C-alpha positions in Angstrom: -9.1 34.2 -5.4 -10.6 33.9 -1.9 -11.2 30.2 -1.0 -13.7 29.5 1.8 -12.4 25.9 1.9 -8.8 27.1 2.6 -10.1 29.6 5.1 -12.1 27.0 7.0 -9.1 24.7 7.2 -6.8 27.4 8.4 -9.4 28.8 10.9 -10.0 25.3 12.4 -6.3 24.6 12.8 -5.8 28.1 14.3 -8.6 27.4 16.8 -7.0 24.1 17.8 -3.7 25.8 18.3 -5.4 28.5 20.4 -7.2 26.1 22.7 -4.1 24.0 23.1 -2.0 27.0 24.0 -4.6 28.2 26.4 -4.7 24.7 28.0 -0.9 24.6 28.6 -0.1 28.3 28.9 -2.9 29.4 31.2 -4.7 26.5 32.9 -1.8 24.0 33.3 1.4 26.2 33.4 2.7 24.4 36.5 3.4 20.7 36.9 0.9 19.3 39.3 -1.4 16.3 39.9 -4.7 16.5 38.0 -7.6 15.6 40.3 -10.6 13.6 39.3 -13.0 16.6 39.6 -10.8 18.8 37.4 -10.2 16.0 34.9 -13.9 15.3 34.7 -14.7 19.0 34.2 -12.2 19.3 31.3 -13.5 16.1 29.8 -17.0 17.5 29.7 -15.7 20.8 28.2 -13.9 19.0 25.3 -17.0 16.8 24.7 -19.2 20.0 24.7 -16.9 21.7 22.2 -16.9 18.6 19.9 -20.7 18.5 20.0 -21.1 22.2 19.4 -18.9 21.8 16.3 -21.8 19.8 14.8 -23.5 23.2 14.2 -20.6 24.4 12.1 -20.5 21.2 10.1 -24.3 21.4 9.4 -24.0 25.1 8.3 -21.0 24.4 6.0 -22.6 21.5 4.2 -26.2 22.6 4.2 -25.8 26.2 3.0 -22.5 25.8 1.1 -21.2 29.4 1.9 -19.1 31.0 -0.8 -18.5 27.8 -2.6 -17.5 25.4 0.2 -16.4 22.3 -1.6 -14.4 19.3 -0.3 -14.6 17.5 -3.7 -16.5 14.7 -2.1 -20.0 13.4 -2.7 -22.5 16.3 -2.2 -23.6 16.0 1.5 -26.5 17.7 3.0 -26.1 19.3 6.4 -27.9 16.5 8.1 -25.7 13.8 6.4 -22.5 15.6 7.2 -23.5 16.2 10.8 -24.4 12.5 11.3 -21.1 11.4 9.7 -19.2 13.7 12.0 -21.1 12.5 15.1 -20.6 8.8 14.3 -16.9 9.5 13.5 -16.3 11.4 16.7 -18.0 8.7 18.9 -16.0 6.0 17.1 -12.7 7.7 17.5 -13.4 8.6 21.1 -14.3 5.0 21.8 -11.2 3.6 20.2 -9.0 6.1 22.1 -10.0 4.3 25.3 -7.7 1.4 24.4 -4.9 3.9 23.9 -5.5 5.1 27.4 -5.0 1.6 28.8 -1.6 1.4 27.1 -0.6 4.9 28.2 -1.4 3.9 31.8 0.9 0.8 31.4 3.7 3.1 30.1 3.4 5.5 33.0 3.3 2.5 35.4 6.3 0.8 33.8 8.4 4.0 33.9 7.0 5.2 37.3 6.3 8.6 35.7 5.6 11.1 38.5 1.9 12.0 38.7 2.7 15.7 38.4 4.5 15.2 35.1 2.0 13.0 33.4 0.0 15.9 32.0 3.1 17.3 30.4 3.9 14.0 28.6 0.3 13.7 27.4 0.2 17.3 26.2 3.3 17.0 24.0 2.4 13.5 23.0 -1.0 14.6 21.8 0.5 17.6 19.9 2.6 15.1 18.0 -0.4 12.8 17.5 -2.3 15.7 15.8 0.5 16.1 13.2 0.9 12.4 12.7 -2.8 11.7 12.3 -3.1 14.6 9.9 -0.5 13.0 7.7 -2.1 9.6 7.9 -5.6 11.0 7.2 -4.4 12.8 4.1 -2.5 9.6 2.9 -5.6 7.5 3.6 -7.9 9.9 1.7 -5.5 9.9 -1.3 -5.3 6.1 -1.4 -9.0 5.7 -1.3 -9.5 8.4 -4.0 -6.9 6.7 -6.2 -7.6 3.0 -5.4 -11.2 2.2 -4.5 -10.3 -1.4 -3.7 -8.1 -0.1 -0.7 -11.3 -0.2 1.4 -11.1 -4.0 1.4 -7.5 -3.7 2.8 -8.7 -1.3 5.5 -11.6 -3.6 6.4 -9.2 -6.6 6.7 -6.8 -4.6 8.9 -9.7 -3.8 11.3 -10.8 -7.4 11.5 -7.2 -8.5 12.1 -6.9 -5.8 14.8 -10.1 -7.0 16.5 -8.8 -10.6 16.6 -5.4 -9.5 17.9 -7.0 -7.3 20.6 -9.2 -10.3 21.7 -6.3 -12.6 22.2 -3.7 -10.1 23.5 -3.6 -9.7 27.3 -0.9 -7.1 27.9 -0.4 -6.2 31.6 3.0 -4.5 31.3 5.1 -2.7 28.7 8.6 -4.0 28.0 10.3 -0.6 27.9 13.9 -1.8 27.3 12.9 -4.0 24.4 10.7 -1.5 22.7 12.1 -0.5 19.3 11.5 3.2 19.9 13.4 3.2 23.2 16.3 1.1 21.6 16.5 3.7 18.9 16.7 6.6 21.3 19.4 4.8 23.4 21.5 4.4 20.3 21.9 8.2 20.1 21.5 9.4 23.7 22.4 8.1 27.1 19.5 8.0 29.6 19.7 9.6 33.0 19.4 7.4 36.0 16.3 9.2 37.3 13.9 12.0 36.5 15.0 15.6 36.3 11.9 17.5 37.0 9.9 18.4 33.9 12.9 18.2 31.6 13.1 15.8 28.6 16.8 16.6 27.9 19.6 17.6 30.3 23.3 18.2 30.0 25.4 16.4 32.6 29.2 16.3 32.6 29.2 18.0 29.2 27.1 15.1 27.8 23.5 15.7 26.5 21.2 13.0 27.9 17.5 12.2 27.8 15.4 11.6 30.9 12.9 8.8 31.5 10.3 11.4 30.9 11.4 11.6 27.3 11.2 7.8 27.0 7.6 8.0 28.2 6.8 10.7 25.6 8.3 8.5 22.8 6.3 5.5 24.0 3.1 7.5 24.1 3.8 8.7 20.5 4.5 5.2 19.4 1.3 3.9 21.0 -0.7 6.5 19.2 0.8 5.6 15.8 -0.1 2.0 16.5 -3.7 2.8 17.4 -4.0 5.2 14.4 -3.5 2.2 12.2 -6.9 1.0 13.5 -8.7 4.3 14.0 -7.9 6.0 10.7 -9.2 3.1 8.5 -12.2 2.9 10.9 -13.3 6.5 10.3 -13.1 6.0 6.5 -15.9 3.4 6.9 -18.1 6.2 8.1 -17.1 9.0 5.8 -14.5 9.8 3.1 -14.8 13.5 3.5 -11.3 14.7 4.7 -12.6 17.6 6.7 -15.0 15.5 8.7 -12.4 12.8 9.2 -9.8 15.3 10.4 -12.1 17.3 12.7 -13.7 14.3 14.4 -10.2 12.8 15.0 -8.8 16.0 16.4 -11.7 16.6 18.8 -11.4 13.0 20.0 -7.6 13.4 20.6 -7.9 16.7 22.4 -10.0 15.2 25.1 -7.7 12.3 25.6 -5.6 13.9 28.3 -8.5 14.7 30.6 -10.2 11.4 29.9 -7.0 9.6 30.9 -7.0 11.2 34.3 -10.7 10.3 34.7 -10.2 6.7 33.8 -6.7 6.1 35.1 -7.8 5.3 38.7 -10.9 3.3 37.6 -9.6 1.0 34.9 -10.2 -2.1 37.0 -13.9 -1.1 37.0 -14.1 -1.2 33.2 -12.7 -4.6 32.6 -15.1 -5.4 29.7 -14.6 -2.1 27.9 -11.7 -3.4 25.9 -13.8 -6.4 24.9 -16.5 -4.1 23.6 -13.9 -2.4 21.5 -13.1 -5.7 19.9 -16.7 -6.0 18.7 -16.7 -2.4 17.7 -13.6 -2.9 15.4 -15.1 -6.1 14.0 -18.4 -4.3 13.1 -16.6 -1.4 11.4 -14.4 -3.8 9.5 -17.4 -5.7 8.3 -19.2 -2.4 7.4 -16.2 -1.4 5.3 -16.0 -4.7 3.5 -19.7 -4.6 2.6 -20.0 -0.9 1.7 -19.8 -1.5 -2.0 -22.4 -4.2 -2.0 -24.6 -3.7 1.1 -23.9 -0.2 2.5 -25.0 0.1 6.2 -26.5 3.6 6.9 -24.6 5.7 9.5 -27.8 6.0 11.6 -27.7 2.3 12.1 -24.0 2.4 12.8 -24.6 5.0 15.5 -27.1 2.7 17.2 -24.8 -0.3 16.9 -21.8 1.6 18.3 -23.9 3.0 21.1 -25.3 -0.4 21.9 -21.9 -2.1 22.0 -20.4 0.5 24.3 -23.4 0.5 26.6 -23.2 -3.3 27.0 -19.5 -3.1 27.7 -19.9 -0.3 30.3 -22.9 -1.9 32.1 -21.3 -5.3 32.2 -18.1 -3.8 33.7 -20.0 -1.8 36.3 -22.2 -4.8 37.3 -19.2 -7.1 37.6 -17.3 -4.5 39.6 -20.2 -4.0 41.9 -20.5 -7.7 42.5 -16.8 -8.0 43.2 -16.9 -5.2 45.8 -20.0 -6.7 47.4 -18.2 -10.1 47.8 -15.1 -8.4 49.3 -17.3 -6.4 51.7 
């Protein structure tokens, strides 16, 4: 029997595979440095695609074509679209902290600028698979154990407190558990070998520092997914909305990295705003059984927190430049 639900899932995943293949196979076939203008253009393209997808969400949930059913609470098109929008903005915001860590990884390993896009591309492909597994696991846990939302809320509050006190300026590559695990099975070349992750030298298969960068990028995404996946479940429990909002936020991560990589010192308070963002979502999750906070209010709160963080950063950066000038 034809299932519109299965068809939509397959169609969405096929679309994602298509745009990713188009990205690497057509627009970024050769290793090169990504300029600010190009990165900004691609960032706007990914944001536009994510926002246009709201129309699909509205249509699916408002008109319920051919029995569209995600086995969740019956959502209207407006409710589903709002949940998707809040979820996307939340995940996009939290991904900024991941960008800071990726920048530290690239700096610590001195990854050539021309190869950074390749690492991010394969890293994000892996992140899509890993997050898909974590989303399905989280949805299953919440469906089976309703009290798990309190565990998720506590995790978010703990993460907010940890982010507030942690001031990480470098990444200790050699001591990282992922790097130590790789070194146990493969020797590492003394330098980079172009775009290769693996090489054979003297009859011995080795990994390059580029592969170590990839492993660290993957590890950082798993770490941040522990925060972002519980956070999205504070907005919606619908697996399709959770998955699609996450994927669109991840797809734009590469281009956003190249936009922010050279300007991170100008956004010094952005990470601080993410602390308050995580704390708010954690409180929202803890209260949802007793005092549920409407998503329209969450959208305003998230927007307000991010606006304050960005404005405070820009004002401070401007004052610093004025004093130096």
